[in-house]
N, CA, C, O and the ligand as a Tripos MOL2 file, in Angstrom:
@<TRIPOS>MOLECULE
protein
  297   295    75     0     0
PROTEIN
NO_CHARGES

@<TRIPOS>ATOM
      1 N         -53.9160  225.4350  -24.6770 N.3       1 MET1
      2 CA        -53.7700  224.1740  -25.4030 C.3       1 MET1
      3 C         -55.0020  223.3020  -25.2070 C.2       1 MET1
      4 O         -55.6610  223.3310  -24.1680 O.2       1 MET1
      5 N         -55.2750  222.5540  -26.2080 N.am      2 ALA2
      6 CA        -56.4450  221.6860  -26.1040 C.3       2 ALA2
      7 C         -56.0200  220.2650  -25.7990 C.2       2 ALA2
      8 O         -55.9710  219.3930  -26.6660 O.2       2 ALA2
      9 N         -55.7240  220.0800  -24.5630 N.am      3 ASP3
     10 CA        -55.3220  218.7420  -24.1510 C.3       3 ASP3
     11 C         -56.3660  218.2040  -23.1860 C.2       3 ASP3
     12 O         -56.1540  218.1120  -21.9770 O.2       3 ASP3
     13 N         -57.4870  217.8580  -23.7670 N.am      4 ILE4
     14 CA        -58.5970  217.4270  -22.9300 C.3       4 ILE4
     15 C         -58.6500  215.9140  -22.8570 C.2       4 ILE4
     16 O         -58.7250  215.2100  -23.8640 O.2       4 ILE4
     17 N         -58.6070  215.4640  -21.6580 N.am      5 LYS5
     18 CA        -58.6570  214.0220  -21.4550 C.3       5 LYS5
     19 C         -59.6950  213.6990  -20.3990 C.2       5 LYS5
     20 O         -59.8740  214.4490  -19.4390 O.2       5 LYS5
     21 N         -60.3560  212.6150  -20.5760 N.am      6 PRO6
     22 CA        -61.2780  212.1940  -19.5220 C.3       6 PRO6
     23 C         -60.4960  211.7370  -18.2980 C.2       6 PRO6
     24 O         -59.7110  210.7910  -18.3610 O.2       6 PRO6
     25 N         -60.7200  212.4130  -17.2020 N.am      7 THR7
     26 CA        -59.9620  212.0530  -16.0130 C.3       7 THR7
     27 C         -60.6860  210.9580  -15.2570 C.2       7 THR7
     28 O         -61.7600  211.1640  -14.6920 O.2       7 THR7
     29 N         -60.0870  209.8260  -15.2620 N.am      8 SER8
     30 CA        -60.7200  208.7230  -14.5570 C.3       8 SER8
     31 C         -59.9270  208.3780  -13.3050 C.2       8 SER8
     32 O         -59.9050  207.2350  -12.8490 O.2       8 SER8
     33 N         -59.2880  209.3900  -12.7720 N.am      9 GLY9
     34 CA        -58.5600  209.1650  -11.5410 C.3       9 GLY9
     35 C         -57.3050  208.3410  -11.7300 C.2       9 GLY9
     36 O         -56.8070  207.7310  -10.7850 O.2       9 GLY9
     37 N         -56.7960  208.3210  -12.9440 N.am     10 GLY10
     38 CA        -55.6050  207.5190  -13.1820 C.3      10 GLY10
     39 C         -54.3750  208.3770  -13.3370 C.2      10 GLY10
     40 O         -53.3760  207.9490  -13.9150 O.2      10 GLY10
     41 N         -54.4450  209.6010  -12.8150 N.am     11 GLY11
     42 CA        -53.3340  210.5200  -12.9850 C.3      11 GLY11
     43 C         -52.2370  210.2700  -11.9740 C.2      11 GLY11
     44 O         -52.3880  209.5420  -10.9930 O.2      11 GLY11
     45 N         -51.1400  210.9090  -12.2680 N.am     12 LYS12
     46 CA        -50.0100  210.7990  -11.3510 C.3      12 LYS12
     47 C         -49.5790  212.1780  -10.9180 C.2      12 LYS12
     48 O         -49.5790  213.1220  -11.7090 O.2      12 LYS12
     49 N         -49.2200  212.2840   -9.6920 N.am     13 CYS13
     50 CA        -48.7290  213.5470   -9.1730 C.3      13 CYS13
     51 C         -47.4060  213.8820   -9.8510 C.2      13 CYS13
     52 O         -46.4700  213.0830   -9.8240 O.2      13 CYS13
     53 N         -47.3300  215.0730  -10.4640 N.am     14 PRO14
     54 CA        -46.0960  215.4630  -11.1570 C.3      14 PRO14
     55 C         -44.9540  215.7170  -10.1830 C.2      14 PRO14
     56 O         -43.7960  215.8050  -10.5910 O.2      14 PRO14
     57 N         -45.2650  215.8330   -8.9330 N.am     15 ILE15
     58 CA        -44.2270  216.1250   -7.9480 C.3      15 ILE15
     59 C         -43.5990  214.8440   -7.4310 C.2      15 ILE15
     60 O         -42.3780  214.6890   -7.4660 O.2      15 ILE15
     61 N         -44.4160  213.9380   -6.9570 N.am     16 CYS16
     62 CA        -43.8460  212.7520   -6.3270 C.3      16 CYS16
     63 C         -44.2300  211.4730   -7.0620 C.2      16 CYS16
     64 O         -43.6950  210.4020   -6.7760 O.2      16 CYS16
     65 N         -45.1590  211.5880   -8.0120 N.am     17 GLY17
     66 CA        -45.4860  210.4200   -8.8250 C.3      17 GLY17
     67 C         -46.5300  209.5030   -8.2050 C.2      17 GLY17
     68 O         -46.7990  208.4150   -8.7150 O.2      17 GLY17
     69 N         -47.1040  209.9460   -7.1200 N.am     18 ARG18
     70 CA        -48.1460  209.1330   -6.5010 C.3      18 ARG18
     71 C         -49.4580  209.3360   -7.2360 C.2      18 ARG18
     72 O         -49.6160  210.3020   -7.9820 O.2      18 ARG18
     73 N         -50.3950  208.4310   -7.0270 N.am     19 PRO19
     74 CA        -51.7050  208.5770   -7.6730 C.3      19 PRO19
     75 C         -52.3600  209.8950   -7.2850 C.2      19 PRO19
     76 O         -52.3160  210.3220   -6.1320 O.2      19 PRO19
     77 N         -52.9650  210.5200   -8.2810 N.am     20 THR20
     78 CA        -53.5790  211.8230   -8.0690 C.3      20 THR20
     79 C         -54.8030  211.7200   -7.1800 C.2      20 THR20
     80 O         -55.6100  210.7960   -7.2900 O.2      20 THR20
     81 N         -54.9130  212.6890   -6.3050 N.am     21 GLU21
     82 CA        -56.1090  212.7820   -5.4760 C.3      21 GLU21
     83 C         -57.0510  213.7700   -6.1360 C.2      21 GLU21
     84 O         -56.6540  214.8860   -6.4690 O.2      21 GLU21
     85 N         -58.2900  213.3660   -6.3250 N.am     22 LEU22
     86 CA        -59.2370  214.2250   -7.0390 C.3      22 LEU22
     87 C         -59.3010  215.6090   -6.4200 C.2      22 LEU22
     88 O         -59.3940  216.6160   -7.1220 O.2      22 LEU22
     89 N         -59.2510  215.6440   -5.1250 N.am     23 LYS23
     90 CA        -59.3930  216.9020   -4.4120 C.3      23 LYS23
     91 C         -58.2390  217.8440   -4.7290 C.2      23 LYS23
     92 O         -58.3990  219.0640   -4.7060 O.2      23 LYS23
     93 N         -57.0890  217.2760   -5.0210 N.am     24 TYR24
     94 CA        -55.9100  218.1160   -5.2060 C.3      24 TYR24
     95 C         -55.3570  218.0160   -6.6220 C.2      24 TYR24
     96 O         -54.1900  218.3220   -6.8640 O.2      24 TYR24
     97 N         -56.1980  217.5860   -7.5520 N.am     25 ARG25
     98 CA        -55.7430  217.4560   -8.9230 C.3      25 ARG25
     99 C         -54.9260  218.6620   -9.3670 C.2      25 ARG25
    100 O         -55.2920  219.7810   -9.0070 O.2      25 ARG25
    101 N         -53.8600  218.5100  -10.1160 N.am     26 PRO26
    102 CA        -53.3600  217.2020  -10.5650 C.3      26 PRO26
    103 C         -52.3290  216.6210   -9.6050 C.2      26 PRO26
    104 O         -51.4730  215.8300  -10.0010 O.2      26 PRO26
    105 N         -52.4190  217.0130   -8.3720 N.am     27 PHE27
    106 CA        -51.4320  216.5300   -7.4150 C.3      27 PHE27
    107 C         -52.0530  215.4870   -6.4970 C.2      27 PHE27
    108 O         -53.2480  215.1980   -6.5620 O.2      27 PHE27
    109 N         -51.2110  214.9420   -5.6520 N.am     28 CYS28
    110 CA        -51.6960  213.8880   -4.7700 C.3      28 CYS28
    111 C         -52.0810  214.4630   -3.4150 C.2      28 CYS28
    112 O         -52.7850  213.8270   -2.6310 O.2      28 CYS28
    113 N         -51.6100  215.6700   -3.1540 N.am     29 SER29
    114 CA        -51.8980  216.2470   -1.8450 C.3      29 SER29
    115 C         -51.6940  217.7480   -1.8940 C.2      29 SER29
    116 O         -51.0940  218.2920   -2.8200 O.2      29 SER29
    117 N         -52.2090  218.3900   -0.8750 N.am     30 HIS30
    118 CA        -52.0340  219.8340   -0.7940 C.3      30 HIS30
    119 C         -50.5590  220.1780   -0.7190 C.2      30 HIS30
    120 O         -50.1210  221.2160   -1.2160 O.2      30 HIS30
    121 N         -49.8170  219.3120   -0.1030 N.am     31 ARG31
    122 CA        -48.3900  219.5260    0.0540 C.3      31 ARG31
    123 C         -47.6990  219.5900   -1.3080 C.2      31 ARG31
    124 O         -46.8960  220.4880   -1.5620 O.2      31 ARG31
    125 N         -48.0060  218.6620   -2.1550 N.am     32 CYS32
    126 CA        -47.3670  218.6430   -3.4620 C.3      32 CYS32
    127 C         -47.8330  219.8300   -4.3010 C.2      32 CYS32
    128 O         -47.0560  220.4010   -5.0650 O.2      32 CYS32
    129 N         -49.0910  220.1920   -4.1570 N.am     33 ALA33
    130 CA        -49.5900  221.3650   -4.8690 C.3      33 ALA33
    131 C         -48.8270  222.5930   -4.4280 C.2      33 ALA33
    132 O         -48.5280  223.4820   -5.2250 O.2      33 ALA33
    133 N         -48.5200  222.6280   -3.1550 N.am     34 ASP34
    134 CA        -47.7930  223.7570   -2.6060 C.3      34 ASP34
    135 C         -46.3620  223.7730   -3.1310 C.2      34 ASP34
    136 O         -45.8220  224.8290   -3.4600 O.2      34 ASP34
    137 N         -45.7740  222.6270   -3.2020 N.am     35 VAL35
    138 CA        -44.4090  222.5230   -3.7360 C.3      35 VAL35
    139 C         -44.3800  223.0280   -5.1620 C.2      35 VAL35
    140 O         -43.4820  223.7730   -5.5530 O.2      35 VAL35
    141 N         -45.3570  222.6200   -5.9240 N.am     36 ASP36
    142 CA        -45.4000  223.0430   -7.3210 C.3      36 ASP36
    143 C         -45.6150  224.5440   -7.4130 C.2      36 ASP36
    144 O         -45.0310  225.2220   -8.2590 O.2      36 ASP36
    145 N         -46.4520  225.0420   -6.5410 N.am     37 LEU37
    146 CA        -46.7420  226.4790   -6.5650 C.3      37 LEU37
    147 C         -45.4860  227.2890   -6.2620 C.2      37 LEU37
    148 O         -45.1800  228.2600   -6.9530 O.2      37 LEU37
    149 N         -44.7760  226.8870   -5.2430 N.am     38 SER38
    150 CA        -43.5770  227.6370   -4.8760 C.3      38 SER38
    151 C         -42.5320  227.5100   -5.9740 C.2      38 SER38
    152 O         -41.7830  228.4500   -6.2410 O.2      38 SER38
    153 N         -42.4850  226.3780   -6.5890 N.am     39 ARG39
    154 CA        -41.5950  226.1930   -7.7290 C.3      39 ARG39
    155 C         -41.9320  227.1930   -8.8080 C.2      39 ARG39
    156 O         -41.0690  227.8910   -9.3420 O.2      39 ARG39
    157 N         -43.2020  227.2400   -9.1090 N.am     40 TRP40
    158 CA        -43.6770  228.1200  -10.1820 C.3      40 TRP40
    159 C         -43.3690  229.5590   -9.8360 C.2      40 TRP40
    160 O         -42.9160  230.3290  -10.6830 O.2      40 TRP40
    161 N         -43.6150  229.9170   -8.6010 N.am     41 LEU41
    162 CA        -43.3670  231.2920   -8.1790 C.3      41 LEU41
    163 C         -41.8900  231.6200   -8.2990 C.2      41 LEU41
    164 O         -41.5170  232.6910   -8.7770 O.2      41 LEU41
    165 N         -41.0690  230.7080   -7.8690 N.am     42 ARG42
    166 CA        -39.6350  230.9510   -7.9640 C.3      42 ARG42
    167 C         -39.2310  231.1280   -9.4170 C.2      42 ARG42
    168 O         -38.4100  231.9810   -9.7520 O.2      42 ARG42
    169 N         -39.8160  230.3170  -10.2640 N.am     43 GLY43
    170 CA        -39.4990  230.4050  -11.6900 C.3      43 GLY43
    171 C         -39.9580  231.7240  -12.2700 C.2      43 GLY43
    172 O         -39.3140  232.2850  -13.1560 O.2      43 GLY43
    173 N         -41.0790  232.2150  -11.7620 N.am     44 ALA44
    174 CA        -41.6220  233.4660  -12.2750 C.3      44 ALA44
    175 C         -40.7600  234.6400  -11.8440 C.2      44 ALA44
    176 O         -40.6190  235.6270  -12.5660 O.2      44 ALA44
    177 N         -40.1890  234.5170  -10.6580 N.am     45 TYR45
    178 CA        -39.3760  235.6240  -10.1470 C.3      45 TYR45
    179 C         -37.9490  235.5510  -10.6700 C.2      45 TYR45
    180 O         -37.3540  236.5600  -11.0480 O.2      45 TYR45
    181 N         -37.4280  234.3640  -10.6830 N.am     46 ALA46
    182 CA        -36.0410  234.2000  -11.1110 C.3      46 ALA46
    183 C         -35.9930  233.4390  -12.4230 C.2      46 ALA46
    184 O         -36.1090  232.2140  -12.4650 O.2      46 ALA46
    185 N         -35.8240  234.1860  -13.4680 N.am     47 ILE47
    186 CA        -35.7640  233.5530  -14.7730 C.3      47 ILE47
    187 C         -34.3160  233.1610  -15.0740 C.2      47 ILE47
    188 O         -33.4280  234.0120  -15.1420 O.2      47 ILE47
    189 N         -34.1040  231.9030  -15.2460 N.am     48 PRO48
    190 CA        -32.7500  231.4190  -15.4800 C.3      48 PRO48
    191 C         -32.1980  231.9070  -16.8140 C.2      48 PRO48
    192 O         -32.9150  231.9740  -17.8130 O.2      48 PRO48
    193 N         -30.9530  232.2350  -16.8120 N.am     49 ASP49
    194 CA        -30.3080  232.7570  -18.0000 C.3      49 ASP49
    195 C         -30.0640  231.6420  -19.0060 C.2      49 ASP49
    196 O         -30.2360  231.7980  -20.2150 O.2      49 ASP49
    197 N         -29.6630  230.5280  -18.4530 N.am     50 GLU50
    198 CA        -29.3410  229.4140  -19.3350 C.3      50 GLU50
    199 C         -30.5800  228.5770  -19.5970 C.2      50 GLU50
    200 O         -31.5090  228.5190  -18.7910 O.2      50 GLU50
    201 N         -30.5570  227.9430  -20.7340 N.am     51 ALA51
    202 CA        -31.6560  227.0430  -21.0480 C.3      51 ALA51
    203 C         -31.4820  225.7680  -20.2340 C.2      51 ALA51
    204 O         -30.4870  225.0520  -20.3460 O.2      51 ALA51
    205 N         -32.4750  225.5250  -19.4280 N.am     52 GLU52
    206 CA        -32.3530  224.3470  -18.5710 C.3      52 GLU52
    207 C         -33.0870  223.1620  -19.1670 C.2      52 GLU52
    208 O         -34.0630  223.2900  -19.9060 O.2      52 GLU52
    209 N         -32.5770  222.0360  -18.8130 N.am     53 ASP53
    210 CA        -33.2000  220.8180  -19.2970 C.3      53 ASP53
    211 C         -34.4250  220.5060  -18.4560 C.2      53 ASP53
    212 O         -34.3160  220.1190  -17.2920 O.2      53 ASP53
    213 N         -35.5740  220.6760  -19.0520 N.am     54 GLU54
    214 CA        -36.7930  220.4350  -18.2870 C.3      54 GLU54
    215 C         -37.3950  219.0780  -18.6030 C.2      54 GLU54
    216 O         -38.5730  218.8150  -18.3610 O.2      54 GLU54
    217 N         -36.5620  218.2500  -19.1410 N.am     55 ASP55
    218 CA        -37.0820  216.9430  -19.5260 C.3      55 ASP55
    219 C         -37.3170  216.0500  -18.3040 C.2      55 ASP55
    220 O         -38.3950  215.4880  -18.1130 O.2      55 ASP55
    221 N         -36.2900  215.9460  -17.5050 N.am     56 GLY56
    222 CA        -36.4130  215.0730  -16.3430 C.3      56 GLY56
    223 C         -36.8220  215.8410  -15.1170 C.2      56 GLY56
    224 O         -36.0050  216.5150  -14.4890 O.2      56 GLY56
    225 N         -38.0760  215.7390  -14.7800 N.am     57 GLU57
    226 CA        -38.5490  216.4200  -13.5880 C.3      57 GLU57
    227 C         -38.3450  215.5330  -12.3810 C.2      57 GLU57
    228 O         -38.8510  214.4120  -12.3290 O.2      57 GLU57
    229 N         -37.6070  216.0360  -11.4160 N.am     58 ARG58
    230 CA        -37.4300  215.2330  -10.2220 C.3      58 ARG58
    231 C         -38.0780  215.9130   -9.0330 C.2      58 ARG58
    232 O         -38.1040  217.1400   -8.9390 O.2      58 ARG58
    233 N         -38.5830  215.1300   -8.1560 N.am     59 PRO59
    234 CA        -39.2700  215.6730   -6.9750 C.3      59 PRO59
    235 C         -38.3080  216.4650   -6.1150 C.2      59 PRO59
    236 O         -37.1850  216.0460   -5.8370 O.2      59 PRO59
    237 N         -38.7880  217.6170   -5.7070 N.am     60 GLU60
    238 CA        -37.9640  218.5050   -4.9090 C.3      60 GLU60
    239 C         -38.4310  218.4410   -3.4580 C.2      60 GLU60
    240 O         -39.6120  218.6320   -3.1670 O.2      60 GLU60
    241 N         -37.5260  218.1790   -2.5820 N.am     61 PRO61
    242 CA        -37.9180  218.1210   -1.1640 C.3      61 PRO61
    243 C         -38.3580  219.4770   -0.6700 C.2      61 PRO61
    244 O         -37.6590  220.4730   -0.8570 O.2      61 PRO61
    245 N         -39.5120  219.5170   -0.0410 N.am     62 ALA62
    246 CA        -40.0170  220.7780    0.4810 C.3      62 ALA62
    247 C         -39.0640  221.3060    1.5420 C.2      62 ALA62
    248 O         -38.5280  220.5500    2.3520 O.2      62 ALA62
    249 N         -38.8670  222.6010    1.5200 N.am     63 ALA63
    250 CA        -37.8600  223.2190    2.3850 C.3      63 ALA63
    251 C         -38.0560  222.8530    3.8550 C.2      63 ALA63
    252 O         -37.4020  221.9500    4.3770 O.2      63 ALA63
    253 N         -38.9650  223.5670    4.5100 N.am     64 ASP64
    254 CA        -39.2520  223.1810    5.9000 C.3      64 ASP64
    255 C         -40.7530  223.0560    6.0280 C.2      64 ASP64
    256 O         -41.4910  224.0350    6.1400 O.2      64 ASP64
    257 N         -41.1540  221.8410    6.0080 N.am     65 ASP65
    258 CA        -42.5780  221.5900    5.8700 C.3      65 ASP65
    259 C         -43.1880  220.9990    7.1360 C.2      65 ASP65
    260 O         -44.3830  220.7050    7.1780 O.2      65 ASP65
    261 N         -42.3810  220.8320    8.1420 N.am     66 ASP66
    262 CA        -42.9010  220.1250    9.3150 C.3      66 ASP66
    263 C         -43.5940  221.0510   10.3070 C.2      66 ASP66
    264 O         -44.6140  220.6970   10.8970 O.2      66 ASP66
    265 N         -43.0350  222.2180   10.4770 N.am     67 ALA67
    266 CA        -43.5040  223.0690   11.5650 C.3      67 ALA67
    267 C         -44.7560  223.8530   11.1940 C.2      67 ALA67
    268 O         -45.7280  223.8900   11.9490 O.2      67 ALA67
    269 N         -44.7190  224.4710   10.0320 N.am     68 GLU68
    270 CA        -45.8040  225.3830    9.7080 C.3      68 GLU68
    271 C         -46.9720  224.6810    9.0300 C.2      68 GLU68
    272 O         -46.7790  223.8790    8.1170 O.2      68 GLU68
    273 N         -48.1710  224.9840    9.4760 N.am     69 PRO69
    274 CA        -49.3620  224.4370    8.8360 C.3      69 PRO69
    275 C         -49.6290  225.1230    7.5110 C.2      69 PRO69
    276 O         -50.3320  224.5790    6.6600 O.2      69 PRO69
    277 N         -49.0790  226.3060    7.3300 N.am     70 GLY70
    278 CA        -49.2590  226.9950    6.0710 C.3      70 GLY70
    279 C         -50.5350  227.8050    6.0390 C.2      70 GLY70
    280 O         -51.4980  227.4980    6.7420 O.2      70 GLY70
    281 N         -50.5370  228.8310    5.2260 N.am     71 PRO71
    282 CA        -51.7210  229.6780    5.1130 C.3      71 PRO71
    283 C         -52.8590  228.9040    4.4620 C.2      71 PRO71
    284 O         -52.6600  228.1110    3.5410 O.2      71 PRO71
    285 N         -54.0180  229.1560    4.9560 N.am     72 ASP72
    286 CA        -55.1740  228.4410    4.4350 C.3      72 ASP72
    287 C         -55.7300  229.1750    3.2340 C.2      72 ASP72
    288 O         -56.3120  230.2530    3.3520 O.2      72 ASP72
    289 N         -55.5380  228.5680    2.0780 N.am     73 ARG73
    290 CA        -56.1290  229.1720    0.9030 C.3      73 ARG73
    291 C         -57.5640  228.7280    0.8150 C.2      73 ARG73
    292 O         -57.9840  227.8530    1.5730 O.2      73 ARG73
    293 N         -58.3040  229.2860   -0.0580 N.am     74 HIS74
    294 CA        -59.7110  228.9890   -0.1910 C.3      74 HIS74
    295 C         -60.0020  227.5130   -0.1720 C.2      74 HIS74
    296 O         -61.1610  227.1110   -0.2770 O.2      74 HIS74
    297 ZN        -47.4500  214.1940   -4.7380 Zn       75 ZN75
@<TRIPOS>BOND
     1     1     2 1
     2     2     3 1
     3     3     4 2
     4     3     5 am
     5     5     6 1
     6     6     7 1
     7     7     8 2
     8     7     9 am
     9     9    10 1
    10    10    11 1
    11    11    12 2
    12    11    13 am
    13    13    14 1
    14    14    15 1
    15    15    16 2
    16    15    17 am
    17    17    18 1
    18    18    19 1
    19    19    20 2
    20    19    21 am
    21    21    22 1
    22    22    23 1
    23    23    24 2
    24    23    25 am
    25    25    26 1
    26    26    27 1
    27    27    28 2
    28    27    29 am
    29    29    30 1
    30    30    31 1
    31    31    32 2
    32    31    33 am
    33    33    34 1
    34    34    35 1
    35    35    36 2
    36    35    37 am
    37    37    38 1
    38    38    39 1
    39    39    40 2
    40    39    41 am
    41    41    42 1
    42    42    43 1
    43    43    44 2
    44    43    45 am
    45    45    46 1
    46    46    47 1
    47    47    48 2
    48    47    49 am
    49    49    50 1
    50    50    51 1
    51    51    52 2
    52    51    53 am
    53    53    54 1
    54    54    55 1
    55    55    56 2
    56    55    57 am
    57    57    58 1
    58    58    59 1
    59    59    60 2
    60    59    61 am
    61    61    62 1
    62    62    63 1
    63    63    64 2
    64    63    65 am
    65    65    66 1
    66    66    67 1
    67    67    68 2
    68    67    69 am
    69    69    70 1
    70    70    71 1
    71    71    72 2
    72    71    73 am
    73    73    74 1
    74    74    75 1
    75    75    76 2
    76    75    77 am
    77    77    78 1
    78    78    79 1
    79    79    80 2
    80    79    81 am
    81    81    82 1
    82    82    83 1
    83    83    84 2
    84    83    85 am
    85    85    86 1
    86    86    87 1
    87    87    88 2
    88    87    89 am
    89    89    90 1
    90    90    91 1
    91    91    92 2
    92    91    93 am
    93    93    94 1
    94    94    95 1
    95    95    96 2
    96    95    97 am
    97    97    98 1
    98    98    99 1
    99    99   100 2
   100    99   101 am
   101   101   102 1
   102   102   103 1
   103   103   104 2
   104   103   105 am
   105   105   106 1
   106   106   107 1
   107   107   108 2
   108   107   109 am
   109   109   110 1
   110   110   111 1
   111   111   112 2
   112   111   113 am
   113   113   114 1
   114   114   115 1
   115   115   116 2
   116   115   117 am
   117   117   118 1
   118   118   119 1
   119   119   120 2
   120   119   121 am
   121   121   122 1
   122   122   123 1
   123   123   124 2
   124   123   125 am
   125   125   126 1
   126   126   127 1
   127   127   128 2
   128   127   129 am
   129   129   130 1
   130   130   131 1
   131   131   132 2
   132   131   133 am
   133   133   134 1
   134   134   135 1
   135   135   136 2
   136   135   137 am
   137   137   138 1
   138   138   139 1
   139   139   140 2
   140   139   141 am
   141   141   142 1
   142   142   143 1
   143   143   144 2
   144   143   145 am
   145   145   146 1
   146   146   147 1
   147   147   148 2
   148   147   149 am
   149   149   150 1
   150   150   151 1
   151   151   152 2
   152   151   153 am
   153   153   154 1
   154   154   155 1
   155   155   156 2
   156   155   157 am
   157   157   158 1
   158   158   159 1
   159   159   160 2
   160   159   161 am
   161   161   162 1
   162   162   163 1
   163   163   164 2
   164   163   165 am
   165   165   166 1
   166   166   167 1
   167   167   168 2
   168   167   169 am
   169   169   170 1
   170   170   171 1
   171   171   172 2
   172   171   173 am
   173   173   174 1
   174   174   175 1
   175   175   176 2
   176   175   177 am
   177   177   178 1
   178   178   179 1
   179   179   180 2
   180   179   181 am
   181   181   182 1
   182   182   183 1
   183   183   184 2
   184   183   185 am
   185   185   186 1
   186   186   187 1
   187   187   188 2
   188   187   189 am
   189   189   190 1
   190   190   191 1
   191   191   192 2
   192   191   193 am
   193   193   194 1
   194   194   195 1
   195   195   196 2
   196   195   197 am
   197   197   198 1
   198   198   199 1
   199   199   200 2
   200   199   201 am
   201   201   202 1
   202   202   203 1
   203   203   204 2
   204   203   205 am
   205   205   206 1
   206   206   207 1
   207   207   208 2
   208   207   209 am
   209   209   210 1
   210   210   211 1
   211   211   212 2
   212   211   213 am
   213   213   214 1
   214   214   215 1
   215   215   216 2
   216   215   217 am
   217   217   218 1
   218   218   219 1
   219   219   220 2
   220   219   221 am
   221   221   222 1
   222   222   223 1
   223   223   224 2
   224   223   225 am
   225   225   226 1
   226   226   227 1
   227   227   228 2
   228   227   229 am
   229   229   230 1
   230   230   231 1
   231   231   232 2
   232   231   233 am
   233   233   234 1
   234   234   235 1
   235   235   236 2
   236   235   237 am
   237   237   238 1
   238   238   239 1
   239   239   240 2
   240   239   241 am
   241   241   242 1
   242   242   243 1
   243   243   244 2
   244   243   245 am
   245   245   246 1
   246   246   247 1
   247   247   248 2
   248   247   249 am
   249   249   250 1
   250   250   251 1
   251   251   252 2
   252   251   253 am
   253   253   254 1
   254   254   255 1
   255   255   256 2
   256   255   257 am
   257   257   258 1
   258   258   259 1
   259   259   260 2
   260   259   261 am
   261   261   262 1
   262   262   263 1
   263   263   264 2
   264   263   265 am
   265   265   266 1
   266   266   267 1
   267   267   268 2
   268   267   269 am
   269   269   270 1
   270   270   271 1
   271   271   272 2
   272   271   273 am
   273   273   274 1
   274   274   275 1
   275   275   276 2
   276   275   277 am
   277   277   278 1
   278   278   279 1
   279   279   280 2
   280   279   281 am
   281   281   282 1
   282   282   283 1
   283   283   284 2
   284   283   285 am
   285   285   286 1
   286   286   287 1
   287   287   288 2
   288   287   289 am
   289   289   290 1
   290   290   291 1
   291   291   292 2
   292   291   293 am
   293   293   294 1
   294   294   295 1
   295   295   296 2
@<TRIPOS>SUBSTRUCTURE
     1 MET1         2 RESIDUE 1 A MET
     2 ALA2         6 RESIDUE 1 A ALA
     3 ASP3        10 RESIDUE 1 A ASP
     4 ILE4        14 RESIDUE 1 A ILE
     5 LYS5        18 RESIDUE 1 A LYS
     6 PRO6        22 RESIDUE 1 A PRO
     7 THR7        26 RESIDUE 1 A THR
     8 SER8        30 RESIDUE 1 A SER
     9 GLY9        34 RESIDUE 1 A GLY
    10 GLY10       38 RESIDUE 1 A GLY
    11 GLY11       42 RESIDUE 1 A GLY
    12 LYS12       46 RESIDUE 1 A LYS
    13 CYS13       50 RESIDUE 1 A CYS
    14 PRO14       54 RESIDUE 1 A PRO
    15 ILE15       58 RESIDUE 1 A ILE
    16 CYS16       62 RESIDUE 1 A CYS
    17 GLY17       66 RESIDUE 1 A GLY
    18 ARG18       70 RESIDUE 1 A ARG
    19 PRO19       74 RESIDUE 1 A PRO
    20 THR20       78 RESIDUE 1 A THR
    21 GLU21       82 RESIDUE 1 A GLU
    22 LEU22       86 RESIDUE 1 A LEU
    23 LYS23       90 RESIDUE 1 A LYS
    24 TYR24       94 RESIDUE 1 A TYR
    25 ARG25       98 RESIDUE 1 A ARG
    26 PRO26      102 RESIDUE 1 A PRO
    27 PHE27      106 RESIDUE 1 A PHE
    28 CYS28      110 RESIDUE 1 A CYS
    29 SER29      114 RESIDUE 1 A SER
    30 HIS30      118 RESIDUE 1 A HIS
    31 ARG31      122 RESIDUE 1 A ARG
    32 CYS32      126 RESIDUE 1 A CYS
    33 ALA33      130 RESIDUE 1 A ALA
    34 ASP34      134 RESIDUE 1 A ASP
    35 VAL35      138 RESIDUE 1 A VAL
    36 ASP36      142 RESIDUE 1 A ASP
    37 LEU37      146 RESIDUE 1 A LEU
    38 SER38      150 RESIDUE 1 A SER
    39 ARG39      154 RESIDUE 1 A ARG
    40 TRP40      158 RESIDUE 1 A TRP
    41 LEU41      162 RESIDUE 1 A LEU
    42 ARG42      166 RESIDUE 1 A ARG
    43 GLY43      170 RESIDUE 1 A GLY
    44 ALA44      174 RESIDUE 1 A ALA
    45 TYR45      178 RESIDUE 1 A TYR
    46 ALA46      182 RESIDUE 1 A ALA
    47 ILE47      186 RESIDUE 1 A ILE
    48 PRO48      190 RESIDUE 1 A PRO
    49 ASP49      194 RESIDUE 1 A ASP
    50 GLU50      198 RESIDUE 1 A GLU
    51 ALA51      202 RESIDUE 1 A ALA
    52 GLU52      206 RESIDUE 1 A GLU
    53 ASP53      210 RESIDUE 1 A ASP
    54 GLU54      214 RESIDUE 1 A GLU
    55 ASP55      218 RESIDUE 1 A ASP
    56 GLY56      222 RESIDUE 1 A GLY
    57 GLU57      226 RESIDUE 1 A GLU
    58 ARG58      230 RESIDUE 1 A ARG
    59 PRO59      234 RESIDUE 1 A PRO
    60 GLU60      238 RESIDUE 1 A GLU
    61 PRO61      242 RESIDUE 1 A PRO
    62 ALA62      246 RESIDUE 1 A ALA
    63 ALA63      250 RESIDUE 1 A ALA
    64 ASP64      254 RESIDUE 1 A ASP
    65 ASP65      258 RESIDUE 1 A ASP
    66 ASP66      262 RESIDUE 1 A ASP
    67 ALA67      266 RESIDUE 1 A ALA
    68 GLU68      270 RESIDUE 1 A GLU
    69 PRO69      274 RESIDUE 1 A PRO
    70 GLY70      278 RESIDUE 1 A GLY
    71 PRO71      282 RESIDUE 1 A PRO
    72 ASP72      286 RESIDUE 1 A ASP
    73 ARG73      290 RESIDUE 1 A ARG
    74 HIS74      294 RESIDUE 1 A HIS
    75 ZN75       297 GROUP 0 **** ****
């Protein structure tokens, strides 16, 4: 899709709605990027039978995010 917009740092994190951090665009933090990634992965593996309402996106609490530092991606 051609949805090109000049990013002037006025974005919002789709996960928690906080201001976007340039480093983690389009998210506000590595944590939210990770949440989105796991969401996406789950969606890719488990395709829901019913049509779900994807209109209202609500922030999903990360499962257990306190203990593990997580794998270091590039
Ligand atoms: Zn966020």
